[in-house]
N, C-alpha and C positions, 0 to 999 in steps of 0.2 A: 381493522380495529376501530373503536369509536375514537372520535377526536380527542387527543389528550387534554387533560385539564390544564396543566402548566409545563413550561419549558425552562430548563436551566442551561443557558448558553455558557459553555466553558471556553474562555478566550486566553490564549497565550499573550500576554501583553508586551512580552519581550520579542516576540517573533517579528521577522522582517523589519519593517520601518517603525514598528511600534504603534501604528495607526489603526490597528484591528478594532480596539474598543469603540473608537469614534466612529469608524465605518459601520459598525454594527448598530450603534445608537441611532444612526441616520436611517439605516434600512428599517429598523423596528419602529421608528417614529412615523414612517409612511404606512405601517400596518398597525393602527391602534388597537384593533381586536386581538391580535397576536401579541402586541406589546403588553396589554393588560394582564395576560396570561404568562408572562415571562419574567425571569430575573437573570441577571448576568454575573458570573463568577469570573473575575479577571485576576489571573496569577502569573507569575513569571517562571514557574518550573512545575514539574510534575509532582515534586515533594510538597510544594506549597498548595497545589491543588488537592492533593491527598488530605492535608490538614484541614481544608476548609470546606470541601465538598461533602454536604450531607443532603441526601435526597428523600423527599417524601414519597409515599407509595404511588401518587398521581403525577409525579414529575418525570419528565423525559429529559435525560442528559443530552446535550447537543454539542459536538465538537465543533469549534469555529477555527478553521485552518485547513491544512493539507493532510496528505496521508500520514505524516508523522504525528500530528496532533490527534487525529482520529486513533491511530495506533496507541498513543499514550492513554486516551481515555478507555479504550477497549481493555487494555492491559491492566489499568488501575481497577476497573470494575470487575474484571476476572479475578484478580487477587482478593477482592473483597467478597467474592461469591455472589455478585450482582449482575452477571452477564445475561440473566433471563429478562432483563429489562428491554424495552424498545428504546433504540438510540436514534439520534439525528446527527446530521452532517451539514454544515454550511461551509462550501469551498472557498476558503481564502488563501489557499496555498498556491504553490507554482505548478505542479504537475497535475494534482488532483485526479489521479487515476481511479481511486476508489469511488469518488463522487461521480465521475463520468459512467462507470459501471452501473451505478444506481440512477442514472438519467438526470443527475443534478449538475447540469452543465454551467450553471451560474448561481450566485447567491440568491438571486430574486426566484429562480425556480425552486431552490431548496427551501426557502421561506414559504413558498406556496404549497410545497409538499408536506411541511409540517402542518399547515392548517387543514390540508386534505385528509391526512391521516392514512394514506396508503402505505402498507408495509411490504417488505420483501425479505427473503432470507440470504444470508452470505456465509459461505464457507470461510474458515480460517486455517492457517498453518501454525500448529503448535510446535514450538522448538524446544531443544534441550538446554538452551542459554538462559541462565537466570536473569542476565541483564536485558535480554530481548526475547521473552518467552512466547511471543505471538508475531507472526508475519501475515499481513493483510494482502500485500500486493506481490512482493518478490523476495527472494534470497538469491545472491548470485556472487561470482567471482570472475575476475579477469577484467574486461574493459569497464563494465559498469561499476564494479567496486573501485577500481583504481580512479575512475573519472570522479566518482562522488567523494573519495578520500580527498583528492586534490581540491575539488570545488569547495568542499566544506571548511578546508583550511583557509581559503582565500576569499570567500564570498562576501565576508563583512567589509572588506576593503573595496571591492568592486565586483559585482556579480558578473559583468560582461567580461572583465579581464579574467576573472576566475574560470568562467566557462571556457573561454579560448585557451587559457593555459592548461586546463585539465584535458581538453580535447587534443592539444598538441602532444601532451605527454603520453596519453593512453591510446590515441586512435590507431597507431600502427603495431600496438603491442600484442604479442602472442605468448602464452605461458604453457608450461607443462606442470606435472605433480598434482593434477586435480583427479580425484577419485569420486565417483558418484554411483552409489547402488540404489536401485529403485525397486521396491517390493522384492527385496532378495536378489535381485539380478544385477550384477556388475554392468554398468552401462557406459560409463567413461573411466578409461584407465589412466594411471598416473603417467604413462609414457606418451599419451597423446598430446599433440601440440594444438591448442585451441586459443581462440580469441576471447570467448565469453561462454560461460557455462551458468544457466540460470534455472530457477524454480519459480513458477508464476501461478498465482491463485486465482486471477481474474482476467477477463479478456482484454481489458484495456492497458495501455501504457500511459506515459505522461501526455498530457495536453489532449486527452480524448482519443488518442490513437488506438484503433482496434488491432491489437497484435494477433489474437488467436481467434480466428473466425470460427463460430459455432460452439465455442467454449461457453459454458454457463457459470454463473456466479455461485450456484447452489447445488451442483451435481455430485458433490462429494469426491471429486478428482481435481488435482492440480496437474500442471503441465511442466515438463522439463524440456529444455532447448539447449543444445550444444551448437555453438557457431564456430566453424573452423578458422575463418580469416576475416579481417576487417571488411572486405568488400562484400561478403555475404551477410555481415551484421547490418550493413546499410541497405542492402537490398531487403532485408527483413523489416527494417525500420520503415522503409517506403511501401512495401507490398503487403506486410502481414503475411499470415499463413493459416491454412485450414487446420484446426486442431483435431486430433483423433477423438472419436466418440467415446472410447474406452480404453482400458489398458492394453487390449489385444489388437485395436484397430491401428491402421497406418494412415496418418493424415496426409493431405497434400504438402509437399515439401519443396524447398529449394535445395539445389545440389550441395551447398555447403552448410546446410541446417538440418539437424536431426531433432525430432520431437518424440516425446512418450508421455502418456498419462500415468499418473501413479497416486498411491495412497500414503506410502511410508518411504522415506529417503534417508540415506546416510551420505553426507556431503563432507569432503575433505579437500583442503587446498594448501599450498605452501605460501600463499598470499592471503591478504584479508578478505573477509566477506562484507557485503552490505545487506541490510534488511530494511525494506521500505523506504529506500533512500538515504539511509543514515548508515556511514561506515561502522562496522562492529569489530571490537578488538578480540577477534577469535578466528581461527582457521579451520574449525570442524564443527559440525552441527548435525543433530538428527532432527527430522521433521516428520509430522504426521498430520494428515488432513482431518480436521474436526468439521464434519458436514453440517451445514445450516446452523452454525453455532451463534449467528448473530440475527437479531430481527431489527431492521433498520427502516426508517421512514424513507420512501423513494418517490420519484416522479412516476407518473402513469406511462 
């Protein structure tokens, strides 16, 4: 695409330590050409952003934050019928899985990508949940959902203490009552005892870890993974795993990990779910992969 005329940086001013607006100001000041073609919209909630964000035809909205901030912008534009726009992302979050999948390993790289104007496509997972209609990274239950629920409740007191507390409470945990149907095939039964069951849309995990080797961000397929025990979950975190090429192929596996590619999923659990790093007040969801739904400025 040609270099965009203008950018609108959407910043969550209340996220983290609240220093994101000042940090972005400093980064843009070092790039006067980009700065002259940009404006910043700083808000404290998605509702506030919805009230003030108005985009001209030549403006590119840019999420400044992590996976949750990018999800919020995508969801807002989708609800408005504006998802055909090219989007940008500047990684100010903690895990930044989506940014790493796009090659945006730092804020400086992301700003350079905005100036260069190189785009790529990204699949999304559409859900049946009105409160969380889009998943960009993952939807899971078990360890990940339990960890994030505990961490989210405590992180504003102390992130380090919240992390250790969430890990201690959930690391040894196994659950039953999970049902997962993929493309009409029952894949996880409620009687199975599992540590974590997840649906993943992109190859990267938090902090740039490549979890699903060979998986593409825009191939129209997501991946499901069921991990039987905590030890195999941590093996997966360390080693990653080869993703099946399609819904019929079998990928490289660890003994305690099963994977499958899918287009449509029916997910049920007796505990809570998480979507893109945020605990969700729901125990069931239907998902479908919407291929190449996003056009995003990326690194080369």
